[in-house]
Residue frames as qw, qx, qy, qz and C-alpha x, y, z in Angstrom:
[[0.617, 0.201, 0.600, -0.469, 16.78, -3.67, -20.58],
 [0.689, 0.565, -0.192, -0.411, 16.69, -3.79, -24.36],
 [0.275, 0.495, -0.823, -0.037, 19.75, -6.09, -24.39],
 [0.322, -0.069, 0.870, -0.367, 18.11, -8.38, -21.86],
 [0.695, 0.402, 0.300, -0.515, 14.90, -8.46, -23.92],
 [0.595, 0.585, -0.468, -0.292, 16.84, -9.33, -27.06],
 [0.071, 0.370, -0.915, 0.146, 18.80, -12.01, -25.25],
 [0.489, 0.096, 0.717, -0.488, 15.61, -13.40, -23.74],
 [0.728, 0.482, 0.011, -0.487, 13.89, -13.51, -27.15],
 [0.442, 0.529, -0.710, -0.145, 16.85, -15.38, -28.68],
 [0.127, -0.187, 0.931, -0.287, 16.75, -18.01, -25.89],
 [0.618, 0.277, 0.482, -0.555, 12.99, -18.39, -26.24],
 [0.667, 0.549, -0.286, -0.413, 13.34, -18.86, -29.98],
 [0.269, 0.440, -0.857, 0.002, 16.06, -21.50, -29.56],
 [0.331, -0.041, 0.843, -0.422, 14.09, -23.44, -26.96],
 [0.681, 0.391, 0.306, -0.539, 10.94, -23.47, -29.08],
 [0.638, 0.572, -0.407, -0.316, 12.68, -24.47, -32.30],
 [0.105, 0.415, -0.900, 0.088, 14.73, -27.20, -30.68],
 [0.698, -0.194, -0.555, -0.409, 11.53, -28.95, -29.61],
 [0.233, 0.085, -0.802, 0.543, 12.51, -29.39, -25.93],
 [0.013, -0.582, -0.746, 0.325, 9.27, -27.79, -24.76],
 [0.100, 0.654, 0.392, 0.639, 6.89, -25.04, -25.75],
 [0.257, -0.399, -0.423, 0.772, 6.81, -21.78, -23.85],
 [0.164, 0.850, 0.484, 0.127, 4.17, -19.13, -24.27],
 [0.380, 0.463, -0.014, 0.800, 5.49, -15.73, -25.25],
 [0.358, -0.770, -0.103, -0.518, 3.30, -13.98, -22.69],
 [0.831, -0.537, -0.075, 0.125, 4.76, -15.97, -19.78],
 [0.729, 0.110, -0.010, 0.675, 8.25, -15.23, -21.06],
 [0.116, 0.655, 0.064, 0.744, 7.54, -11.50, -21.26],
 [0.580, -0.752, -0.087, -0.300, 6.16, -11.41, -17.72],
 [0.880, -0.312, -0.053, 0.354, 9.22, -13.28, -16.45],
 [0.561, 0.321, 0.017, 0.763, 11.65, -10.87, -18.16],
 [0.120, -0.726, -0.059, -0.675, 9.87, -7.80, -16.85],
 [0.750, -0.649, -0.102, -0.083, 9.75, -9.25, -13.32],
 [0.822, -0.127, -0.038, 0.554, 13.50, -9.91, -13.42],
 [0.335, 0.496, 0.053, 0.799, 14.20, -6.41, -14.75],
 [0.387, -0.777, -0.109, -0.485, 12.03, -4.82, -12.05],
 [0.842, -0.506, -0.091, 0.161, 13.75, -6.82, -9.33],
 [0.704, 0.091, -0.003, 0.705, 17.20, -5.83, -10.59],
 [0.080, 0.652, 0.089, 0.749, 16.17, -2.18, -10.78],
 [0.600, -0.742, -0.128, -0.272, 14.81, -2.30, -7.21],
 [0.851, -0.336, -0.051, 0.399, 18.02, -3.85, -5.89],
 [0.520, 0.321, 0.054, 0.789, 20.11, -1.30, -7.78],
 [0.177, -0.771, -0.138, -0.596, 17.98, 1.52, -6.35],
 [0.743, -0.662, -0.095, 0.016, 18.57, 0.28, -2.79],
 [0.782, -0.112, 0.028, 0.613, 22.31, 0.22, -3.45],
 [0.309, 0.567, 0.144, 0.750, 22.27, 3.70, -5.00],
 [0.344, -0.823, -0.074, -0.445, 20.66, 5.38, -2.02],
 [0.403, 0.409, -0.649, 0.499, 23.19, 3.61, 0.21],
 [0.359, -0.271, 0.550, -0.704, 20.82, 3.01, 3.10],
 [0.063, 0.213, 0.972, -0.078, 18.70, 0.20, 4.37],
 [0.311, -0.414, -0.472, -0.714, 15.07, 0.48, 3.44],
 [0.252, -0.249, -0.756, 0.551, 13.93, 1.45, 6.92],
 [0.308, 0.096, 0.095, -0.942, 10.74, 3.34, 6.15],
 [0.131, 0.346, 0.929, 0.019, 7.15, 2.11, 6.04],
 [0.310, -0.158, -0.249, -0.904, 3.91, 3.38, 4.56],
 [0.120, 0.264, 0.867, -0.405, 0.96, 2.73, 6.84],
 [0.330, -0.193, -0.449, -0.808, -2.44, 2.75, 5.16],
 [0.108, 0.224, 0.826, -0.506, -5.44, 2.67, 7.48],
 [0.299, -0.364, -0.565, -0.677, -9.07, 2.38, 6.35],
 [0.072, -0.178, -0.710, 0.678, -11.26, 3.69, 9.19],
 [0.000, 0.739, 0.673, -0.001, -14.79, 4.79, 10.05],
 [0.183, 0.637, 0.116, 0.740, -15.38, 8.48, 9.25],
 [0.505, -0.800, -0.145, -0.290, -16.66, 9.10, 12.79],
 [0.834, -0.439, -0.021, 0.333, -13.30, 7.99, 14.25],
 [0.588, 0.592, -0.029, 0.551, -11.10, 10.43, 12.29],
 [0.131, -0.841, 0.197, -0.486, -10.79, 13.14, 14.97],
 [0.801, -0.547, 0.228, -0.087, -10.08, 10.63, 17.74],
 [0.911, 0.113, 0.118, 0.378, -7.38, 8.95, 15.64],
 [0.376, 0.734, -0.098, 0.557, -5.76, 12.31, 14.78],
 [0.415, -0.796, 0.255, -0.359, -5.60, 13.16, 18.50],
 [0.926, -0.300, 0.219, 0.070, -4.19, 9.72, 19.32],
 [0.788, 0.398, 0.033, 0.468, -1.52, 10.08, 16.60],
 [0.111, 0.831, -0.179, 0.515, -0.51, 13.51, 17.87],
 [0.689, -0.665, 0.234, -0.166, 0.03, 12.02, 21.35],
 [0.883, -0.157, 0.302, 0.323, 2.66, 9.66, 19.88],
 [0.136, -0.706, 0.301, 0.626, 4.14, 12.56, 17.88],
 [0.385, 0.232, 0.727, 0.519, 2.90, 11.57, 14.42],
 [0.146, 0.630, 0.214, -0.732, 1.85, 14.81, 12.79],
 [0.239, 0.413, -0.526, -0.704, 2.09, 14.13, 9.06],
 [0.427, 0.222, 0.877, -0.025, -0.68, 12.21, 7.35],
 [0.238, 0.049, -0.495, -0.834, -2.79, 12.24, 4.20],
 [0.406, 0.285, 0.724, -0.478, -6.56, 11.80, 4.50],
 [0.239, 0.054, -0.631, -0.736, -8.79, 10.63, 1.62],
 [0.680, 0.122, 0.395, -0.605, -12.48, 9.81, 1.42],
 [0.164, 0.204, -0.897, -0.357, -12.95, 6.35, -0.09],
 [0.799, -0.021, 0.097, -0.593, -15.74, 3.84, -0.62],
 [0.368, 0.279, -0.884, -0.074, -15.69, 0.09, -0.28],
 [0.818, -0.333, 0.070, -0.464, -17.04, -2.91, 1.53],
 [0.149, 0.362, -0.906, 0.163, -15.76, -5.90, 3.41],
 [0.129, -0.211, -0.950, 0.190, -17.62, -8.02, 5.90],
 [0.252, 0.345, 0.385, -0.818, -20.25, -5.30, 6.38],
 [0.245, 0.267, 0.831, 0.422, -21.48, -5.86, 2.80],
 [0.129, -0.243, -0.286, -0.918, -23.58, -2.69, 2.79],
 [0.196, 0.330, 0.708, -0.593, -27.19, -2.10, 3.79],
 [0.072, 0.512, 0.700, 0.492, -30.65, -1.55, 2.28],
 [0.020, 0.363, 0.330, -0.871, -32.61, 1.71, 2.50],
 [0.333, 0.708, 0.623, 0.006, -35.80, 3.19, 1.12],
 [0.154, -0.307, 0.220, 0.913, -35.37, 5.90, -1.53],
 [0.404, 0.169, -0.234, -0.868, -38.49, 7.49, -3.02],
 [0.827, 0.023, 0.192, -0.527, -40.57, 4.48, -2.08],
 [0.881, 0.317, -0.349, -0.030, -38.21, 1.93, -3.59],
 [0.779, -0.553, 0.261, 0.136, -35.87, -0.29, -1.65],
 [0.569, 0.727, -0.363, 0.127, -32.25, 0.15, -2.77],
 [0.898, -0.313, -0.038, 0.306, -29.13, -1.68, -1.73],
 [0.101, 0.924, -0.350, 0.121, -26.09, 0.40, -0.84],
 [0.968, -0.143, -0.024, 0.204, -23.06, -1.87, -0.95],
 [0.559, 0.370, -0.202, 0.715, -20.26, 0.72, -1.12],
 [0.471, -0.801, -0.323, 0.178, -19.82, 2.27, 2.30],
 [0.185, 0.889, -0.194, 0.372, -18.04, 5.56, 2.96],
 [0.827, -0.385, -0.116, 0.392, -14.70, 5.19, 4.73],
 [0.003, -0.960, 0.276, 0.042, -11.63, 7.33, 5.42],
 [0.909, 0.166, -0.110, 0.366, -8.17, 6.30, 4.21],
 [0.305, -0.907, 0.260, 0.126, -5.13, 7.52, 6.12],
 [0.838, 0.373, -0.172, 0.358, -1.67, 7.31, 4.58],
 [0.415, -0.878, 0.238, 0.000, 1.19, 7.80, 6.99],
 [0.746, 0.449, -0.375, 0.318, 4.89, 7.48, 6.11],
 [0.572, -0.778, 0.231, -0.119, 7.03, 6.67, 9.16],
 [0.242, 0.583, -0.764, 0.135, 10.52, 5.49, 10.05],
 [0.629, -0.054, -0.775, -0.023, 10.80, 1.93, 11.38],
 [0.219, -0.057, -0.713, 0.663, 10.95, 2.93, 15.04],
 [0.338, 0.096, 0.226, -0.909, 7.57, 4.71, 14.73],
 [0.433, -0.069, -0.745, -0.503, 5.64, 1.84, 13.08],
 [0.377, -0.327, -0.848, 0.181, 4.39, 0.11, 16.23],
 [0.027, -0.361, -0.446, 0.819, 3.46, 3.30, 18.16],
 [0.315, 0.151, -0.302, -0.887, 1.54, 4.53, 15.09],
 [0.455, -0.159, -0.811, -0.332, -0.33, 1.24, 14.70],
 [0.282, -0.346, -0.774, 0.450, -1.19, 1.13, 18.42],
 [0.097, 0.281, 0.195, -0.935, -2.49, 4.71, 18.31],
 [0.426, 0.037, -0.500, -0.753, -4.76, 3.92, 15.36],
 [0.452, -0.223, -0.861, -0.061, -6.06, 0.73, 16.99],
 [0.170, -0.307, -0.649, 0.675, -6.76, 2.41, 20.36],
 [0.217, 0.331, 0.118, -0.911, -8.71, 5.29, 18.87],
 [0.422, 0.161, -0.550, -0.702, -10.33, 3.41, 15.99],
 [0.263, -0.142, -0.954, 0.014, -11.68, 0.33, 17.80],
 [0.530, -0.479, -0.215, -0.666, -15.31, 0.40, 18.90],
 [0.176, -0.325, 0.768, -0.524, -15.51, -0.37, 22.67],
 [0.597, -0.685, 0.417, 0.024, -15.30, -2.85, 24.30],
 [0.690, -0.201, 0.628, 0.299, -13.88, -5.41, 21.84],
 [0.051, 0.324, -0.556, -0.764, -14.40, -3.79, 18.45],
 [0.663, 0.410, 0.543, -0.311, -16.95, -4.67, 15.79],
 [0.586, 0.318, 0.573, 0.478, -17.14, -5.43, 12.08],
 [0.263, 0.856, 0.290, 0.337, -16.45, -2.29, 10.07],
 [0.450, -0.823, 0.040, 0.343, -13.89, -0.72, 12.42],
 [0.346, 0.869, -0.317, -0.159, -11.31, -0.87, 9.61],
 [0.948, 0.069, 0.035, 0.309, -8.00, -2.31, 8.51],
 [0.171, -0.881, 0.363, 0.249, -4.35, -1.31, 8.72],
 [0.900, 0.365, 0.022, 0.236, -1.82, -2.18, 6.01],
 [0.373, -0.792, 0.349, 0.334, 1.95, -1.76, 6.45],
 [0.815, 0.548, 0.076, 0.171, 4.01, -1.53, 3.26],
 [0.647, -0.290, 0.141, 0.691, 7.76, -1.07, 2.69],
 [0.242, 0.956, 0.079, -0.145, 8.65, 2.39, 1.42],
 [0.825, 0.236, 0.075, 0.509, 11.64, 2.45, -0.92],
 [0.392, 0.092, -0.028, 0.915, 12.33, 6.15, -0.95],
 [0.065, -0.883, -0.438, 0.158, 10.93, 9.48, 0.16],
 [0.446, 0.209, 0.118, 0.862, 11.99, 12.82, -1.32],
 [0.051, -0.766, -0.359, 0.531, 11.23, 16.23, 0.13],
 [0.507, 0.694, 0.345, 0.378, 10.57, 18.40, -2.90],
 [0.094, -0.995, 0.009, -0.034, 11.56, 21.68, -1.24],
 [0.327, -0.799, 0.491, 0.114, 15.08, 20.64, -0.16],
 [0.668, 0.473, -0.557, -0.143, 15.76, 17.47, -2.14],
 [0.342, -0.417, 0.782, -0.313, 16.39, 15.44, 1.05],
 [0.711, 0.098, -0.603, -0.349, 15.98, 11.70, 0.52],
 [0.522, -0.020, -0.823, 0.221, 15.20, 8.68, 2.67],
 [0.450, -0.561, -0.649, 0.248, 14.26, 8.65, 6.35],
 [0.251, -0.273, -0.181, 0.911, 15.41, 12.26, 6.82],
 [0.145, -0.167, -0.414, -0.883, 12.74, 13.45, 4.37],
 [0.410, -0.538, -0.720, -0.154, 9.90, 11.99, 6.44]]
């Protein structure tokens, strides 16, 4: 990376001194780091020797729906998940309440974040289980939550050192 940075700086210097056009150093730095990150990611995929066939599912849900979603996930044989208490707002935008005689606006609502790492064949069943248990009947309502699906480059089981889909 140091060689690439030195090479990139020399090209930047030549372009600027030749008067062809001006380039801001900050934009150049961002470009070099983006290229280095991309090359590292590609090299990592080649090193593990497997397709990247794992996903990280992040679901933001209502706290009252947690138990129902856990039961729904266990029915589709998803038993490993991480649960965190988070705060945020979206279309709900909070609410107002009276506290010691004064009206206060609460705009960060309590939610639950689920993080679930799955192999590709379990992505759709996991999403369907979360939607079925997390949606307010009959057609859902604002505040039911969101589901994000992200690619997962690698997973390592600390105890055994297994890597990739086998570690999930």
